[in-house]
C-alpha positions as CSV (number, residue, x, y, z in Angstrom):
1,X,68.7,90.0,166.1
2,X,69.6,90.0,163.0
3,X,73.2,90.5,161.8
4,X,73.9,93.1,159.2
5,X,72.9,97.0,159.3
6,X,69.5,98.0,158.7
7,X,68.9,101.4,157.4
8,X,65.7,103.2,158.5
9,X,64.4,106.6,156.8
10,X,61.5,108.8,158.4
11,X,59.8,111.2,155.4
12,X,58.4,114.4,156.7
13,X,56.5,117.4,154.8
14,X,59.6,119.8,156.2
15,X,62.3,116.9,157.0
16,X,63.9,113.9,156.4
17,X,65.6,111.9,159.5
18,X,67.6,108.5,159.0
19,X,68.9,106.1,161.6
20,X,70.7,102.9,161.7
21,X,70.4,99.6,163.7
22,X,73.6,97.8,163.8
23,X,74.0,94.7,166.3
24,X,71.4,95.7,168.2
25,X,72.7,99.1,168.5
26,X,70.8,102.7,166.7
27,X,72.8,105.5,165.4
28,X,70.7,108.4,164.3
29,X,71.8,111.5,161.7
30,X,71.4,115.0,161.6
31,X,67.8,115.6,159.5
32,X,67.8,117.4,155.9
33,X,65.4,119.4,154.7
34,X,62.9,117.5,152.5
35,X,62.9,117.6,149.0
36,X,59.8,118.2,148.2
37,X,59.8,120.1,144.6
38,X,58.8,116.9,142.8
39,X,58.9,112.9,143.3
40,X,62.0,112.8,141.5
41,X,63.6,114.7,143.7
42,X,62.4,113.5,146.8
43,X,63.3,109.8,145.6
44,X,66.7,110.8,144.5
45,X,67.3,112.7,148.1
46,X,65.9,108.9,149.3
47,X,68.7,107.6,147.5
48,X,70.9,109.7,148.8
49,X,70.6,109.2,152.4
50,X,70.6,105.1,151.8
51,X,73.7,105.7,149.3
52,X,75.5,107.3,152.4
53,X,74.2,105.5,155.0
54,X,74.9,101.5,154.1
55,X,78.3,101.1,154.7
56,X,79.7,97.8,153.6
57,X,76.8,95.4,155.3
58,X,73.6,97.1,154.7
59,X,70.8,94.2,154.5
60,X,67.6,96.3,153.5
61,X,65.9,99.6,154.2
62,X,62.6,101.0,155.3
63,X,61.2,104.1,154.6
64,X,58.8,106.0,157.1
65,X,55.8,108.3,155.4
66,X,52.6,110.4,156.4
67,X,50.8,107.9,154.0
68,X,48.7,105.6,153.5
69,X,50.2,102.8,151.8
70,X,49.8,99.5,149.6
71,X,51.6,97.3,151.8
72,X,51.8,94.4,149.2
73,X,53.3,96.7,146.4
74,X,55.3,99.2,148.5
75,X,53.1,101.9,146.8
76,X,51.9,105.0,148.2
77,X,48.3,105.3,147.4
78,X,47.1,109.1,149.6
79,X,49.6,111.3,151.3
80,X,50.2,115.1,152.0
81,X,52.7,117.4,152.0
82,X,54.8,115.0,149.8
83,X,54.8,115.1,146.0
84,X,54.2,110.6,146.6
85,X,50.6,110.0,146.2
86,X,49.9,107.1,143.8
87,X,54.3,106.3,143.1
88,X,55.9,102.6,143.6
89,X,58.1,103.7,146.1
90,X,59.1,100.2,147.0
91,X,59.8,99.0,143.0
92,X,61.8,103.0,142.3
93,X,63.8,102.7,145.6
94,X,65.2,98.9,145.6
95,X,66.0,98.8,141.4
96,X,68.4,102.3,142.0
97,X,69.9,101.0,145.8
98,X,69.8,97.2,145.1
99,X,69.1,96.3,148.6
100,X,65.0,95.2,149.9
101,X,63.2,97.9,150.6
102,X,60.0,98.6,153.0
103,X,57.7,101.3,153.1
104,X,55.6,101.3,155.7
105,X,53.0,104.4,157.2
106,X,55.3,106.3,160.3
107,X,53.0,105.8,163.4
108,X,53.2,102.5,162.6
109,X,56.5,102.6,162.5
110,X,56.5,105.0,165.9
111,X,54.8,102.2,167.6
112,X,57.0,99.7,166.4
113,X,59.9,101.5,168.4
114,X,57.9,102.1,171.3
115,X,57.2,98.5,171.5
116,X,61.0,97.6,171.2
117,X,64.1,97.8,173.0
118,X,67.3,97.8,170.3
119,X,64.5,96.2,167.7
120,X,63.3,93.3,169.6
121,X,60.2,93.5,170.8
122,X,58.9,93.8,174.8
123,X,55.2,94.4,174.6
124,X,53.1,92.3,172.6
125,X,50.3,94.5,172.1
126,X,50.5,98.2,172.1
127,X,48.1,101.5,170.7
128,X,50.1,104.4,169.5
129,X,48.7,107.9,168.9
130,X,50.8,110.2,167.4
131,X,49.3,113.6,168.2
132,X,50.7,116.5,165.9
133,X,49.5,118.6,163.4
134,X,47.0,115.7,162.5
135,X,46.5,112.3,164.3
136,X,48.3,109.9,163.2
137,X,48.3,105.6,165.0
138,X,49.7,102.2,164.8
139,X,49.2,99.3,166.1
140,X,51.9,96.4,167.6
141,X,49.3,93.5,167.7
142,X,51.0,89.9,168.9
143,X,54.3,91.5,168.2
144,X,54.4,92.4,164.5
145,X,53.0,95.4,163.3
146,X,48.9,95.2,162.1
147,X,47.9,96.7,158.8
148,X,45.2,95.3,158.2
149,X,44.2,93.8,154.8
150,X,46.2,96.7,152.5
151,X,47.1,99.4,155.1
152,X,46.0,100.2,159.1
153,X,45.8,102.1,161.1
154,X,43.6,105.3,160.7
155,X,43.1,106.4,164.0
156,X,43.1,109.6,163.8
157,X,39.5,109.2,161.2
158,X,37.9,107.1,164.2
159,X,34.8,108.9,165.5
160,X,34.8,110.2,168.6
161,X,32.8,113.3,169.0
162,X,30.0,112.9,165.9
163,X,26.0,114.2,166.1
164,X,24.0,111.4,165.4
165,X,20.5,112.6,166.5
166,X,18.7,113.0,163.1
167,X,21.2,109.6,161.7
168,X,24.2,110.2,159.8
169,X,25.0,113.8,157.3
170,X,23.8,113.5,154.0
171,X,27.5,115.1,153.1
172,X,29.8,113.9,155.3
173,X,32.5,116.5,154.2
174,X,36.3,116.2,153.6
175,X,39.2,114.6,155.5
176,X,39.6,114.9,158.3
177,X,35.9,114.4,159.3
178,X,33.8,116.4,161.6
179,X,33.5,114.1,164.9
180,X,37.1,112.4,164.2
181,X,39.2,112.2,166.4
182,X,42.0,114.4,164.2
183,X,39.5,117.0,163.9
184,X,38.7,117.3,167.7
185,X,42.4,116.4,169.5
186,X,45.1,117.4,166.6
187,X,47.4,120.0,167.1
188,X,45.0,122.2,164.4
189,X,42.3,121.2,167.1
190,X,44.4,123.0,169.8
191,X,45.3,125.9,167.9
192,X,41.5,126.4,167.3
193,X,40.8,125.5,171.5
194,X,43.8,128.2,172.4
195,X,42.3,131.3,170.4
196,X,39.0,130.4,170.7
197,X,39.8,131.2,174.8
198,X,41.6,133.9,174.1
199,X,39.3,135.8,172.0
200,X,36.8,134.7,174.9
201,X,39.0,135.2,178.2
202,X,40.4,139.0,177.1
203,X,42.7,139.9,180.2
204,X,44.0,135.9,180.7
205,X,47.0,134.9,179.1
206,X,46.1,134.0,176.0
207,X,43.6,137.1,175.5
208,X,46.9,139.2,176.4
209,X,49.4,137.7,174.0
210,X,46.6,138.2,171.3
211,X,45.6,141.9,172.3
212,X,49.2,142.5,172.3
213,X,48.8,141.4,168.1
214,X,50.4,137.5,168.5
215,X,49.7,134.8,167.0
216,X,48.0,132.4,169.2
217,X,48.7,128.9,169.0
218,X,48.9,125.6,170.7
219,X,52.2,126.2,171.7
220,X,51.3,129.9,173.8
221,X,48.4,127.4,176.0
222,X,51.2,124.8,176.6
223,X,53.0,127.7,178.1
224,X,50.6,129.2,179.9
225,X,49.1,125.9,181.2
226,X,52.3,125.6,182.7
227,X,52.4,129.0,184.1
228,X,49.3,128.2,186.0
229,X,46.9,130.1,183.6
230,X,43.5,128.4,184.6
231,X,42.0,129.2,181.1
232,X,45.2,127.5,179.4
233,X,44.9,124.5,181.6
234,X,41.7,124.3,180.4
235,X,42.0,124.4,177.1
236,X,44.8,121.5,178.0
237,X,42.3,119.9,179.6
238,X,39.5,119.8,177.1
239,X,41.8,118.1,174.4
240,X,43.0,115.5,176.7
241,X,39.6,114.7,177.5
242,X,38.7,114.2,174.2
243,X,42.1,112.1,173.2
244,X,40.8,110.0,176.7
245,X,37.7,109.4,174.3
246,X,39.9,107.7,171.5
247,X,41.9,105.7,174.4
248,X,39.0,104.7,175.9
249,X,37.9,103.5,172.0
250,X,41.3,101.2,171.8
251,X,41.0,100.1,174.8
252,X,37.5,98.5,174.5
253,X,38.7,97.6,170.7
254,X,42.3,95.7,171.8
255,X,42.5,96.0,175.4
256,X,46.6,96.4,174.9
257,X,49.3,96.2,177.2
258,X,50.4,99.9,176.6
259,X,48.5,102.7,174.7
260,X,51.0,105.3,173.9
261,X,51.2,109.0,172.9
262,X,53.3,110.2,170.9
263,X,53.8,113.1,168.5
264,X,54.4,117.2,168.7
265,X,51.6,117.7,171.3
266,X,52.5,114.8,173.6
267,X,55.3,117.3,175.1
268,X,52.9,119.1,177.1
269,X,53.3,115.7,179.6
270,X,51.0,115.3,181.9
271,X,48.7,118.4,181.0
272,X,47.5,116.1,178.3
273,X,48.3,112.7,179.5
274,X,46.0,112.6,183.2
275,X,42.7,114.5,181.6
276,X,43.5,112.0,178.7
277,X,44.2,108.7,180.9
278,X,41.3,110.0,183.6
279,X,38.4,109.8,181.1
280,X,39.8,106.5,178.6
281,X,39.4,105.1,182.7
282,X,35.7,106.3,183.0
283,X,34.5,105.7,179.8
284,X,36.1,101.9,179.4
285,X,34.2,99.1,179.9
286,X,34.3,97.4,183.2
287,X,36.4,94.4,183.1
288,X,38.2,95.7,180.0
289,X,42.4,97.5,180.7
290,X,42.6,96.5,183.9
291,X,46.4,96.0,183.0
292,X,46.4,98.8,179.9
293,X,48.9,101.0,181.2
294,X,48.6,104.7,179.1
295,X,52.0,106.1,178.7
296,X,54.4,109.4,177.1
297,X,55.9,107.7,174.0
298,X,60.1,107.4,175.1
299,X,61.5,108.1,172.3
300,X,59.6,111.5,171.4
301,X,60.7,113.0,167.8
302,X,63.1,110.1,166.8
303,X,59.9,107.1,167.5
304,X,59.5,107.3,163.8
305,X,63.2,107.1,162.7
306,X,63.7,104.2,165.1
307,X,60.8,102.0,164.2
308,X,61.6,102.7,160.2
309,X,65.3,100.9,161.2
310,X,63.3,98.3,163.5
311,X,61.1,97.9,160.2
312,X,63.7,96.9,157.8
313,X,65.5,94.0,160.3
314,X,62.0,92.9,160.9
315,X,60.8,92.9,157.3
316,X,64.0,91.0,156.4
317,X,64.6,88.7,158.8
318,X,60.9,87.4,158.2
319,X,61.9,87.4,154.5
320,X,64.7,85.3,154.9
321,X,62.8,82.8,157.4
322,X,61.3,82.4,154.2
323,X,64.2,81.6,151.5
324,X,66.6,80.8,154.3
325,X,68.5,79.4,151.0
326,X,67.9,82.9,148.5
327,X,68.8,86.0,148.3
328,X,66.4,88.3,149.4
329,X,65.4,90.0,146.1
330,X,65.5,94.2,146.4
């Protein structure tokens, strides 16, 4: 474990969470509402969070974002719900706070947290699916985050149900594309399934709520499923089986030690996990994934910020190992 204090910041569309990893122990802090008015406003907010929690012996900072990151430069290539697209975030923050700064995809941060204990890797090969409004993904391979040539891994945009009977569509449409894991197994997909069920089964748990004028969401489907409504249970089973196809693809490709399901939809627990695991096992090639464990995330909504602090510690240690006698440049 690297000595010193490492700051992790997890930036979402609605809140910014901060955590510190110090001597193998994490400390988390109350999130604040995200300043989304402009890139300058959000950068200033991040600098304020770093200043508030850096202490006397801060070594490095890592920021997790729901974005595509150019890992070589720390520039945000593309993001949604945040005014940071094409912003050189690493250099902006490092120049102004005077610390080394690393910028990482938030799902990759969550994957690192789930593969670690107290900042130390305990699972060498792990695939993370974060099922929230969209679907994110992170890979830890051979004990390190896998980032690809420039930015990885967008597991939500793998194809699990595209109709190719007549070849590829001439116009595949905007992302998330039809047939993708995000289109079919995200929180938005669960909302659509729940509303369709409410309209079709008017006397069901969801149907009665719709008739009463309530807005129908995936949360309602989870609530109804827990109360034993068979139509709600069907909705969760369909979503879980769709996710299971994505998990099978991951196992067939990486043969990981663990596949972890996180994000807000994972709060459905076994209602999601059981059909996902059953389907994944049915579609995994014989001989692959024999030791792969499929489980729910342990860290819940804090996985991203804990992982960001872990990224800061690991990247600082790697940089120090490359230049042991030099100060690590911000």
